[in-house]
VEXTORSE-197256 format. One record per atom (N, C-alpha, C, O, CB): x, y, z. Coordinates in pm, whole numbers, plus 32768, in hexadecimal, padded with zeros to 4 digits. Glycine has a CB too. Layout:
<atoms>
XYZ ...
</atoms>
This chain:
<atoms>
9754462945C3 974C45B24619 972145DE46A6 975A463B46DF 97D54566461C 96BE459946DC 968E45BB4761 96E7457B47CB 9732451D47B0 95FD458E4773 96DD45B14846 9733458248B2 971744F148D4 977444A648F3 972145D9492D 969844C948CE 9675444148F7 966F43E04883 9629437B488A 95F14443493E 96B843FD4818 96B943A547A3 96F9431F47C8 9770431B47E6 970543E8472C 96AC42AF47C7 96E4422D47EE 974F41F9478F 979D41A147B3 967641C747F6 975442304716 97B6420146B4 9833425746B2 988B4242465E 977941FE462A 983D42B8470D 98A9431A4707 993342DB471B 9995430946DF 98924385476F 993C4274476E 99C0423C478D 99FD41F24718 9A7741F14708 99B641DF4803 99A841B546C6 99DC41694654 9A2C40EF467E 9A8240C14633 9A3341C145FE 9A1140B946F5 9A5840434727 9A1A3FC746E7 99B63F924717 9A50403B47C5 9A563F9A4679 9A1C3F2D462B 9A803EB94620 9AF73ECD4606 99F33F5E459E 9A4D3E414635 9A9E3DC94630 9A733D7745B6 9A003D4B45AF 9A923D7546B4 9ACD3D624558 9AB13D1044E3 9AD43C7F4503 9B483C5E4519 9B003D434466 9A6F3C2B4506 9A7E3B9E452E 9A893B4A44B0 9A283B394466 9A063B6E4587 9B023B144498 9B1C3ACD441A 9B543A40442E 9B5E39F543CD 9B7C3B1C43C5 9B783A1A44A8 9BB5399844C0 9B6239494526 9B1A39854576 9C4639A744F2 9B6C38C34524 9B2338734586 9B4638984617 9AEE3898466D 9B4037E04570 9BC438B84631 9BEB38DF46B9 9BA6396046E2 9B77396D4753 9C8438EF46C3 9BA139C14686 9B5B3A3E46A4 9AC83A2646BF 9A8D3A634718 9B6C3AA14631 9A8D39CC4671 99FE39AF4683 99E5396B4709 99823989474C 99CA39574610 9A3C39114730 9A3138D147B4 9A39393A4822 99EE39364884 9A9F386647C7 9A9539994811 9AA63A024875 9A293A5A487B 99FC3A7E48E8 9B223A584854 99F23A7C4808 99783ACC4806 99063A80484A 98BB3AB94899 99523AF14776 98F93A00482A 989039B04868 989B39AE4900 983639B74946 989539234833 991639A14933 9929399E49C5 99053A244A04 98D33A294A74 99BA397A49E7 991F3A9249BC 98FC3B1649EF 98663B2D49F3 98323B714A4B 993E3B82499B 981F3AF34991 978F3B084989 973F3AA549DD 96C83AB849F3 97633AFE48FA 97813A3C4A0C 973939D04A52 96F13A004ACF 968C39C54AF6 979A39634A77 97233A6A4B0F 96E13A9B4B88 96953B1C4B74 96613B554BD5 97463AAE4BF3 968D3B4C4AFA 964B3BCC4AE0 95B43BBF4AF0 957B3B564AD2 966D3BFF4A53 95743C2A4B1F 94E33C274B2B 949D3C724AB9 94233C6D4AAE 94B83C634BB1 94EC3CB64A64 94B23CFB49F1 951B3D064983 958C3D2F499C 947C3D874A18 94F43CDF4909 954E3CE44897 95003D19481E 94933CE84801 958C3C574879 95383D7B47DA 94FC3DAD475E 953B3D6446E9 95B43D4C46E6 95103E484751 94E83D3F4687 95173CEA461B 94DC3D194595 946B3D48458E 94F23C574635 952C3D09452C 94FF3D2744A5 95513CCF4447 95BC3C9F446D 950F3DC04481 951F3CB843CF 956C3C6B436D 95693CB042E6 95113D0142C9 95363BDC4360 95CC3C8E4294 95CC3CB74209 95DB3C3941B5 96293BE041D6 96403D1E41EB 958E3C344148 95923BC040EE 95B03BF04061 95CC3C66404B 950C3B7240F2 95AB3B944002 95CD3BB63F77 955A3B993F19 95713B713EA6 96493B693F4B 94DE3BAC3F48 94693B853EF8 945F3BD03E74 94233B9D3E15 93EB3B9B3F48 94973C483E6C 94923C953DF0 94FF3C6E3D8D 95063CA23D1E 949C3D283E0E 95553C113DB7 95CA3BF03D65 95DD3B5A3D4F 963E3B323D0E 96453C273DA5 95823B073D82 95913A763D73 95083A333D6D 94A63A683DA2 95E53A3B3DE8 950339C23D2E 948739743D2A 9472392F3DB0 9405392F3DE8 948A390B3CB6 94DE38F53DE3 94D938B13E64 950B39123ECF 958239163EEC 952F382C3E64 94B139603F08 94DB39C53F67 951139853FE7 94EE39144008 94673A233F88 956639CF402D 95A3399B40A7 95C13A0E4105 95D13A8140DA 9624394A4088 95C939EF4184 95F53A5041E8 968A3A6941D3 96D93A0A41D2 95D73A1F4279 96B03AE741C2 973C3B0841A5 97813B4E421A 97F93B3B4230 97433B61412B 97373B9D4266 976F3BE942D6 97083BE84347 96903BF34330 97933C7C42AB 973A3BDA43C2 96E43BE94438 971E3C58448D 97923C5244B7 96DA3B624489 96CD3CBF44A7 96F83D2F44FA 96BF3D1E4587 964A3CFC4599 96CB3DB644BC 97143D3645EA 96EE3D224676 97183D9C46C7 97893DCD46B9 972E3CA146B0 96BE3DCD471B 96E13E35477C 96B53E064806 96443DDA4819 969E3EBF4757 97103E104865 96F23DE648EE 974A3E36494D 97C43E39493E 97093D4D4900 970D3E7649AE 97593EC04A13 97AF3F2E49DA 981A3F4B4A10 97AD3E634A5F 97843F6B496D 97D03FD84932 983E3FAD48D4 98834001489B 980A4029499D 98513F2A48C4 98B63EF74866 98703EBE47EC 97FF3E8E47F3 990E3E8A48AA 98B63EC5477B 987B3E9C46FC 98D63E3446BA 99503E4446B5 98663F1646A0 98973DC94687 98E13D604641 98A33D4945B9 98293D4A45A9 98E33CDD4692 98F93D354555 98CF3D1444CE 99003C8644B2 99783C6F44A8 99063D7B4463 98A33C2844A7 98C63B9D4491 98C33B8043FB 985C3B9143BA 98653B3D44DF 99333B5643C5 993E3B364337 99063AAA4320 994D3A474335 99D23B414306 98893AA142F6 98483A1F42E3 986B39DF425D 983B3972423F 97B23A2E42ED 98BF3A21420D 98F639E34195 9975399741BB 998739244192 99143A4E4127 99CA39D54209 9A4439934238 9A243926429E 9A6838C042A5 9AA539F94275 99BC393E42EE 999738E14359 9912389E4334 98A738D6434B 998B392A43E2 991B382842FC 98A137E442D1 9858379F4345 97E3377C4337 98C1377E4266 989B378C43B4 9860374E442A 985437B84498 98B837E044D3 98B536D4445C 97DA37E444B3 97C3384B4518 97923811459C 9752385645EB 975E38B044E5 97B1379345B5 97803750462E 97A0379B46AF 974737A74704 97BA36C54635 981937CE46C4 983438154743 97D8388D4758 97AE38A747C8 98C538434747 97BA38D646EE 975F394846FB 96CF39174710 9687394D4763 976739A1467D 96A938B446C4 9621387E46D2 9608384B4760 95A03869479C 960A380D466D 966637FE4794 965337C4481A 9651382F4886 9608382348E9 96C237604837 96A038994873 96A5390448D8 9620395048DF 95FF39894948 9716396548B8 95D439524872 955939A0486D 94DB394B487C 946D39814884 955239EC47EB 94EA38C9487F 9478386F488A 9451385D491D 945F37F14957 949837E54849 942038CC4957 93FF38CD49E6 9380391E4A01 9364398049BC 947539084A38 933438F24A64 92BF393F4A91 92E839BE4AD9 92983A1B4AE5 926738E94AEC 936339C44B09 938E3A334B5F 93C93AA84B12 93F33B0A4B4E 93F23A024BC2 93CD3A9F4A8E 94023B0D4A40 93933B4649E7 934A3AFB49A6 947C3AE049EA 93883BCA49E6 932A3C0D498D 93753C3A4910 93DA3C814919 92E53C8749D4 93443C11489E 93813C36481F 93373CAF47E8 92BC3CAF47DF 937E3BBF47BB 93823D1547C2 93473D90478E 93603D9846F8 93D23D8F46CB 93813E0D47D7 92F43DA846AC 92FC3DB1461A 92B53E2F45EC 926D3E714637 92BD3D3345D7 92CC3E4F456D 92783EB24529 92473E7144A9 92973E56444E 92C63F39450C 91C53E5644A0 91923E0B442D 91D23D824429 920B3D5B43C3 91AD3E5643AA 91C93D384497 92163CBD44A9 91E33C434460 92213BD94468 921D3C9E4535 91743C4E4419 913D3BD943D5 91A33B994377 91B73B204379 90C03C004388 91E33BEA4326 92453BB542C5 92C03B7F430C 92F63B1842E5 926E3C224261 92ED3BC44374 93643B9843BE 934D3B0F43FF 93A03AB443F4 938A3C00442A 92DA3B024442 92BB3A854486 92A63A144422 92D639A44436 923F3A9544DF 925E3A3143B5 924839CA4350 92CC399B4313 92E0392442FE 91EB3A0042E2 932639F842F8 93A639D542B9 93FE39844317 9438391F42EE 93F03A54428D 940A39AF4393 9461396943F1 942A38E04417 94773881442A 947439BC446F 93A638D44421 936C38514440 937A37F343C8 938D377B43D9 92D8385E4469 937038294351 937D37D842D7 940D37AD42BF 9428373942A2 934A3825425E 946A380A42CB 94F637EF42A6 954837AF4315 95A5376342FA 9538386F427C 952637CF4394 957C37A34402 952F376D447A 9568375F44E6 95D23815442F 94AE374D4468 945B370E44D0 9455375F4551 944C372745BE 9491368444F0 945A37E44545 9448383845BC 93B9382C45EE 935C381645A1 946A38CD459B 93A9383B4672 9325384146B0 932238B9470E 938538D54753 930337BC46FD 92B338FE4712 92A539764765 922D396747C2 91C8392B479E 929639F4470C 923B399D4839 91D4398A489F 91923A0D48C8 91173A1748C7 921139484919 91E13A7148EB 91AC3AF44911 91E33B5C48B1 925C3B6948A1 91D03B1849A6 918A3BA54871 91B83C0C4814 916F3C8E482F 91023C914868 91A23BDF4783 91B03CFA4805 91733D7F4802 91933DB84779 92073DC04753 91A83DDE4878 912C3DE04730 91413E1446A9 91193EA746A6 90A53ECA46BD 90F03DC34642 917A3EFC4688 915F3F8D468C 91023FB8461B 90BA401B462B 91E33FDA4683 91023F7145AB 90A43F954540 90153F744569 8FB93FC34553 90C93F4C44BD 90013F0045A6 8F7C3EDB45D5 8F4C3F3F463E 8ED93F6B463B 8F7C3E4B460E 8FA63F62469A 8F803FC14703 8F5A404846C7 8EF6408346EE 8FF33FD34768 8FAA40784668 8F8D40F94629 8F0840F645DF 8EBD415745E1 8FFE412045C9 8EEB4086459F 8E6D40784556 8DF7407B45B6 8D9440C0459D 8E6C3FF64505 8E0040304624 8D94402E4686 8D7C40B846C3 8D0B40DB46E7 8DB33FCA46F5 8DE6410646CE 8DDC418B4709 8DB141F646A4 8DA9426C46C5 8E6041B34748 8D9841CB462A 8D63422745C7 8DC8427E4580 8DA342E34544 8D01427D4606 8E47425A4586 8EAC42A7453E 8E92429E44A8 8E7442334474 8F3C42744560 8E9D430F4463 8E85430F43D2 8EF942D14386 8EE442894324 8E6D439D43A1 8F7342ED43B1 8FE942B9436E 9032425C43CE 906942894433 9047432C433D 903241DA43AF 90674178440D 90EB413B43DF 911B40DB441C 9001410B4423 912641704375 91A94140434C 9213416243B4 920441C443FD 91D0417C42C4 927C411343BB 92E3412A4420 932141B44412 933941F84476 935040BF4417 933C41DE4397 937A42614382 932342D143BB 9356433043F7 9393427A42EC 929F42C743A9 9245432C43DE 9242432C4476 9242439744B4 91B8431643A8 924142B644B1 923C42AD4543 92BD42E14582 92BA432545E8 9221421D456F 932F42C04544 93B042F04578 93B94387456B 93E943CB45C6 942642AC452E 938D43BB44FC 9391444D44E8 933944934550 936244F94588 93624472445A 92C3445F4569 9269449C45CB 92A244944659 929744F446A6 91E1445845C6 92DD4421467B 930B440D4704 939344494720 93AC447A478E 930E437A4724 93EE444546BD 9479446C46D5 94AA44DE467D 951845124692 94D243F646C1 945A4504461C 9487456F45C1 94F745434567 954445964536 94B245E6460F 950244C14550 956E448A44FE 95334453447C 94CE440C447E 95BB441A454B 95724473440B 9548443E4389 959943C24368 961443C9435F 955744A9431A 955643534356 959A42D84332 95BB42D7429D 956D4306424A 9545425E4357 962F42A1427E 965B429441F3 960C422241B2 960241B541EA 96F6427841EB 95D3423B413D 958241D640F8 95C8419D407D 958A4154402F 94FD421240D0 964741BD406B 968C41973FEF 969041013FD6 969040D53F63 971741CB3FF0 969340B24040 96AB4023402F 962F3FCE4044 963A3F56405C 97163FF7408F 95B94009403A 953F3FBD404C 95303F4D3FE6 94F43EE64003 94C840184045 95673F603F6D 955B3EFB3F03 95E13EBC3EE0 95F33E863E73 951D3F3A3E87 963F3EC33F3D 96C53E8D3F23 96C23DF43F1B 96683DB33F50 97263EBA3F91 97253DBD3ED6 97383D2C3ED3 978D3D073F4C 98083D123F48 977C3CFC3E4D 974E3CDB3FB7 97943CC24034 97E13C3F4035 98213C1E4099 97333CC340A6 97DC3BF43FC8 982F3B7C3FBF 98BB3B9C3F8C 99153B473F93 97ED3B153F63 98CF3C143F58 99523C393F22 99B43C593F94 998F3C943FFA 99463CB23EC3 9A2E3C313F81 9A973C493FE3 9B133C823F9E 9B2A3C663F28 9ABA3BC8402F 9B643CD33FE6 9B563CF24076 9AF03D61408E 9ACD3DAD4034 9BDD3D1C40B0 9AC03D68410B 9A6A3DD64133 9ABF3E544141 9B2B3E51417B 9A213DB641B7 9A8E3EC2410B 9AD73F404112 9AB73F884195 9A523F6C41D6 9AB33F9A409A 9B0E3FE541BD 9AFC402E423B 9A7740784240 9A34407942A7 9B6E4090424F 9A5040B641D0 99D3410041D2 995A40A141D7 98F040C84208 99C9415A4158 996A402641A5 99003FC341B3 98F03F974244 98813F864275 991C3F4A4159 99603F844288 995B3F5E4315 991B3FCD4368 98CD3FB243C4 99E93F3F434A 993B40484346 98FD40BA438A 986640BA4374 981940D543D0 993A413F4358 983E409B42FB 97AF409342DB 976D4022432B 970140344363 979B407C4242 97AF3FAE4330 97743F37436E 975A3F494403 96EC3F2A4431 97CF3EC14358 97BC3F79444D 97A93F7B44DE 97403FE14509 97063FD44574 982C3F974524 9729404444B7 96C440A844D9 9635407144CF 95D840AC4505 96D24122447E 96254000448A 95A13FC34481 95733F894506 94FB3F78451C 95A13F574417 95D23F6A455F 95AB3F3745E4 95D03F964656 959B3F8A46C4 95EC3EB045FC 962A3FF3463C 965B404A46A7 95EC409746EE 95F340AF4766 96C040AC4670 958440BD46A3 951B411146DA 94A440C14712 944C40F94753 94E941704671 94A3403F46F9 942D3FF0471E 94143FE747B5 93A13FF247DE 943C3F6746E6 947B3FD34809 945D3FCD4899 941E404E48CE 93BF4048491C 94DD3FB048E7 945140C248A3 9418414048CF 938B4154489B 9334418548E3 946F41B248A4 93744130481D 92EE413B47E5 928E40DD482C 921A40FF4843 92F0411C474E 92BF406A484F 926C40094899 92394047491A 91C2403D4939 92BC3F8848B7 929240864967 926940C049E5 9205413249D2 91A5413F4A1E 92E340F34A31 921C4184496D 91C041F24951 913541BE492D 90D041F04960 91F7424A48DF 9131415A48D7 90AF412848AA 906B40D54917 8FF040D54920 90C040D5482C 90B840904967 9079404549D4 903440A54A35 8FC3408A4A60 90E23FF14A1F 907541124A56 903741754AAF 8FB641AC4A72 8F5341C14AB9 909A41E84ACB 8FB741C449F0 8F3F41F849AD 8ED1418F49A7 8E5B41B049B1 8F6142284920 8EF641104996 8E9340A54996 8E4F40994A1E 8DD640854A27 8ED4401F4971 8E9E40A74A87 8E6640A44B0F 8E0541184B22 8D9641054B53 8ED640A94B7A 8E2F418E4AFA 8DDC42064B0A 8D5A41FA4ABA 8CF242294AE6 8E2A42834ADE 8D6141BB4A43 8CEB41AF49EE 8C9A41314A0C 8C37411749C7 8D1541AE495E 8CC240E54A70 8C7E40694A95 8C7740084A1E 8C0F3FCC4A03 8BF140874AC9 8CE83FFB49D9 8CEF3FA44965 8D543F324977 8D793EF04916 8D133FF548EA 8D813F1C49F1 8DE73EB54A08 8DB33E2B49E3 8DF93DDC49A3 8E153EB64A9A 8D383E0D4A0B 8D013D8849EF 8CF43D714959 8D173D064928 8C783D774A32 8CC33DD54910 8CB73DC7487F 8D403DB3483F 8D4F3D6247E3 8C723E434844 8DA33DFF4870 8E2A3DF14839 8E633D664855 8EA23D2A47FD 8E873E5B4874 8E4D3D3248CC 8E813CAE48EF 8E463C414897 8E8B3BE04875 8E653C8F4983 8DC83C4F4872 8D8B3BED4818 8DD53BEB4793 8DF43B81475E 8CF53C0E4802 8DF13C62475E 8E393C6B46DF 8EC93C3A46EC 8EFD3BFA4691 8E383CFA46AD 8F083C58475D 8F923C2D4772 8F9A3B94477A 8FF73B584744 8FCB3C6C47F3 8F3A3B5647BE 8F3B3AC447C7 8F253A85473E 8F623A1F471D 8ECE3A95482A 8ECE3AC146EF 8EB73A8E4669 8F373A984615 8F573A3E45C8 8E443ADA4624 8F7F3B054625 8FFC3B1845DC 90653AB34608 90AC3A7A45B5 90303BA745EF 90703A9D468A 90D63A4146BF 90C139B2468C 91203965467E 90D43A424758 90433990466F 902439094642 903A38F545AC 902838864578 8F9438E84664 9061395E4567 9075395744D6 90E638F644B6 915038FA44F5 909439E3449C 90D0389F4455 913638404428 913F38484390 90DB3831434B 911637AD4458 91B43868435D 91C7387142CD 91DF37E84290 921A379042CF 923938CD42AD 91B337D74217 91C6375A41CE 920A37764148 91F637E0410D 913E371141B8 925937184118 9293372B4092 9226373D402B 91BF36FA4030 92EE36B4406C 923D37983FCD 91DA37B03F65 91CC37353F0C 923036F63EE8 91FF382B3F12 915137143EE9 913736A43E91 910236D83E0B 90BC373D3E08 90D236413ED2 912336953D9E 90F136C13D1B 905936C93D1A 9015366F3D4B 912236623CAD 902537333CE3 8F9437473CD9 8F70374F3C46 8F8B37B43C05 8F6737C73D25 8F3236E63C0F 8F1336E53B7F 8EAD37503B57 8E9F376F3AE1 8EDF365D3B57 8E6737883BB8 8E0437F03B99 8E37387D3BB7 8DE938DC3BB5 8D8637D63BE8 8EB8388B3BD2 8EED39103BF4 8EDE39733B81 8EDA39EB3B99 8F8039053C1B 8ED739443B07 8EC7399D3A93 8E4739EE3A9C 8E3E3A5B3A64 8EC8394D3A12 8DE439BA3AE2 8D6339FF3AEF 8D713A823B3B 8D1B3ADA3B2E 8CFE39A63B34 8DDD3A913B8A 8DEF3B0A3BDA 8E343B793B8D 8E453BE83BC1 8E3F3AEA3C57 8E5D3B5F3B13 8E963BC93AC0 8E283C2B3A9C 8DBD3C043A6D 8ED93B8F3A3E 8E433CAA3AB2 8DDE3D113A98 8DB23D0D3A06 8E043D1839AB 8E153D9C3ABA 8D313CFE39F1 8CF93CF8396A 8CD93C6B393C 8C983C5A38D5 8D573D36390A 8D063C063985 8CF03B7B395C 8C5C3B593955 8C323B0E38FC 8D363B1B39BD 8C0C3B8E39AE 8B7D3B6D39B4 8B313B9F3939 8AC23B71391D 8B3F3BA73A32 8B6B3BFE38F0 8B273C37387B 8B483BED37FA 8B123C0D3790 8B4B3CCA386D 8BA13B8A3801 8BC83B40378A 8B5A3ADC3762 8B0E3AAD37B6 8C4C3AF637A1 8B553ABE36E1 8AFA3A5436B6 8B3D39CD36D1 8BAD39C73704 8AD63A63361F 8AF7396236AF 8B2A38DC36CF 8BB238C3368D 8C0B388836CA 8AC5387136A3 8BBF38EF3612 8C3E38DE35CA 8CAE39293610 8D1B38F33623 8C30390F3538 8C9439A63636 8CF939F73679 8D2039BD36FF 8D9539C03726 8CC83A83368B 8CBE39883747 8CDD394D37CB 8D3638D337BB 8D9238BF380B 8C5B39263815 8D1C38833756 8D6F380C373F 8DFF3833371F 8E5D37F4374E 8D3537B736CE 8E0F389B36CE 8E9638CA36AA 8EDB39043724 8F5138E8373C 8E8F3933363A 8E9439543773 8ED1399137E9 8EFD3925384D 8F6839303887 8E7039F3382D 8EAA38BF3860 8ECF385238BC 8F4F380E388E 8FA637EF38DF 8E5D37EC38C6 8F5A37F5380B 8FD237B337D6 904C380E37E3 90B837DF3807 8FBD378B3744 903C388E37C6 90AB38ED37D3 90D838F73865 915038FA3881 90813978379E 907A38FD38BF 909C3909394D 90E7388D397C 9149389939C6 901B391E39A2 90BA38163953 90FE379A397B 918C37983945 91E9376D398B 90AF371F3948 919F37C538C7 922637CB388F 927D382A38E1 92EF38083902 922237F837FC 924938A13901 92983903394C 92BE38CE39D5 932E38E63A03 924A3986395A 926438883A18 9283384F3A9B 92F537EB3A91 934E37E93AE7 9207380C3AD8 92F337983A2B 935F37353A1A 93E637793A07 944A37523A44 934236D939A3 93E937DF39B3 946638273999 9496386D3A18 950C38683A39 9453388D3927 943A38AE3A5F 945F38F73AD8 949738993B41 94FA38B93B84 93E639423B10 945938243B51 948A37C33BB4 9513378E3B8F 956B37813BE4 9427374E3BC2 952637703B0F 95A7373B3AE2 9617379F3AF5 9687377A3B18 95A037113A50 95FA381F3ADD 966038873AE4 966238CE3B6A 96B639253B81 964A38EB3A76 960838AA3BC3 95FA38E93C47 95EF39813C39 963939CD3C78 967238C53CA1 959239AA3BE5 95753A373BD0 94E03A503BE9 948F39F63BD2 959D3A633B40 94BC3AC63C17 942E3AE43C26 93EA3ADB3B9D 94233B083B3A 941A3B713C65 93723AA43B95 932F3A973B13 93243B1A3AC6 93333B1B3A4C 92A73A5E3B27 930A3B893B0D 92F93C073AC6 937A3C363A85 93763C8C3A2C 92C73C713B23 93ED3BFE3AAF 946C3C223A70 948D3BC939F9 94F13BDE39B4 94DC3C1B3AD5 94383B6639E0 94453B173965 93F63B5E38F7 942F3B8B3893 94103A83397A 93733B68390A 931B3BB538B2 92AF3BF1390B 927C3BAF3965 92DC3B5A383E 928B3C6D38F3 922B3CB13948 919E3C783937 917D3C4638CC 922A3D463929 914C3C7F399F 90C03C543993 90763CA03924 90233C6738DE 90773C673A17 90963D1F3917 90543D7038AF 90703D383824 90173D3437D0 90823E0338B7 90EC3D0E380D 910E3CD5378A 90C63C513772 90963C383704 91A63CC1377F 90BF3BFE37D9 90773B7F37CA 8FE53B9837A6 8FAD3B56374F 90803B2C384A 8FA73BF837EA 8F1B3C1737D0 8F083C4B3741 8EA93C2436FC 8EE73C7D3835 8F633CA23715 8F573CDA368F 8F5F3C6D3624 8F163C7035C1 8FC53D433677 8FB83C0C3639 8FC53B9E35D9 8F463B4935DA 8F163B1E3571 90403B4735F9 8F103B303652 8E973ADE365E 8E1D3B253622 8DC23AE335EF 8E7C3ABD36F1 8E1B3BA93627 8DAB3BF435EF 8DA63BE93557 8D3A3BEA351B 8DB33C863617 8E1B3BDF3518 8E223BD83486 8E913B76345F 8EFB3BA03431 8E3C3C663448 8E793AF43471 8EE43A913459 8F103A9033C7 8EBD3A9B336D 8EB43A053482 8F913A8233B0 8FC13A753325 8F9439F032EB 8F7439923334 905C3A81331F 8F9239E83268 8F6C396A3227 8FD639003242 90493922325F 8F59397E318F 8FB03880323A 901038153256 908C381831FD 90F537E43224 8FCC37903245 908238553187 90F43858312B 914838D73139 91AC38E730F2 90C4384C309D 912139313192 916839B131A1 91F2399D31DC 920E3939321D 91173A1131F9 924A39FF31C3 92D039FC31FB 92DC3A593273 927C3AA03292 93373A233190 93503A5B32B7 93643AB0332E 93493B443315 93253B8C3371 93EF3AA03361 935B3B723299 93443BFF327D 92B43C293292 92983CA1329C 936D3C1D31F1 92593BC83298 91CC3BE932AC 91AC3C0A333E 91403C3C335D 91753B75327E 92093BEF3396 91F13C023426 92143C92344C 92783CAB348F 92463B9E347B 91BF3CF13423 91DA3D7E343A 91D33DA434CD 92083E0C34F5 91793DD133EC 91933D513520 91893D6F35AF 920F3D5A35F6 92213D893667 911E3D1835F0 926B3D1435B4 92EF3CFD35EF 93523D6335B9 93483D903547 93213C6E35D0 93B33D87360D 941F3DDE35E1 947C3D903585 94773D15357F 946D3E19365A 94D13DD8353E 952B3D9834DE 957D3D273519 95853CBB34DF 95873DFE34A4 95BB3D40358E 960E3CD935CE 95B93C6435FD 95E53BF135F8 965C3D133644 953E3C82362A 94E53C173657 94BC3BBF35E0 94B53B4535EC 94693C51369C 94A13BFF356E 947C3BB034F8 94EE3B5534CF 94DA3AE134AA 94553C0C3483 95673B8B34D5 95DB3B3A34AE 95F23AC5350E 96133A5734E4 96593B9234A7 95E03AE03590 95FB3A7935F5 95893A153602 959F399C360B 96163ABA367C 950E3A493603 949D39F43627 943939DC35B4 93DB398F35C4 94543A30369B 944D3A1D3543 93E93A1B34D9 93BA398F34B3 9342397534B0 941F3A5E3461 941839363496 93F238AF346A 93A5386634D8 9342382334BB 946E385F3443 93D238723554 9390382D35C3 9305386635DC 92A7381C35F9 93E538373642 92F738EB35D0 9274392935E2 921438FA3576 91A038DC3593 928039C335E0 924338F334FA 91ED38C3348E 91C4383134A4 9152380C3487 923538D03406 921E37E034D9 91FA375534F9 918B37523563 912E3702355B 92763706352B 919737AB35C6 912F37B0362F 90AA37DF35F6 904137AC361C 915B380E36A2 90B03840359B 90353870355B 8FF337FD350E 8F7A37E93518 905338E734FC 904237B234C2 900A37433476 8FCE36DA34D3 8F6636A034B5 90773703341D 901136C23542 8FDC366235A3 8F55369035D8 8EF7364135E4 903E364F3617 8F4C371235F6 8ECD37463625 8E5F373E35BC 8DED371D35DC 8EDE37D43652 8E81375C3540 8E1F375634D3 8DEF36C734BA 8D7B36B13497 8E5A37903453 8E49366834CC 8E1F35DC34BB 8DBC35B13525 8D8F353F3526 8E98358034BE 
</atoms>
């Protein structure tokens, strides 16, 4: 650990109650710079949502439990100002999620990933930038965690606050380099475009099956079957609030569409499905295949 490690103190505030959130909002209301990040559950749910909001300001770190606190108005109002600069790393997803789920609006932003890209850095991931600047290796264990699950464990909280702890320092380093490289104007154009990002709830796309790898090589019969299979999987995923790929994989859908079983076949003919999948979904998959063939 280096001497100037911004995360060394480990001073983290877990915000889980409306009173705590009001207090956090009042503390941030006069801040001129706030680092922000979010964690969602897109890998674990059909209807993704913001689950955690990480905040660093003035050397202090807060973890806002957006599952326990469904109304983030005090935080949103505290940050909806022209006088505060919001610091992100790859903030497109964060801004889209917060604007979609909680009507956040952002005015001035600085994105360390955008800055690193403009400056020609080969590796622009946060872990790489932190390692280069501070000699600290970030823990990557929870990159695919289900952040809707509670309670949050101590090591998860440690992971979370480090996602914003280094952003203010990285911001200053990259801003100085942007000035030196005469790239401030170009960066500001990108930052303004990012700040204007507004996320929208996902809408069903009847042609989404076309994006499955290999779909374009199917004949007309195969395409009809794949479209029907994809529509069935979307319905099941939405009803169960599970990611579609955790119902049946795209590869399995494509394999079935490439060589559809006959209308009279039984679930045992679905070799692209695992044993448990055939038992659970076999009849429904065959119905979808028949629908596509019709």
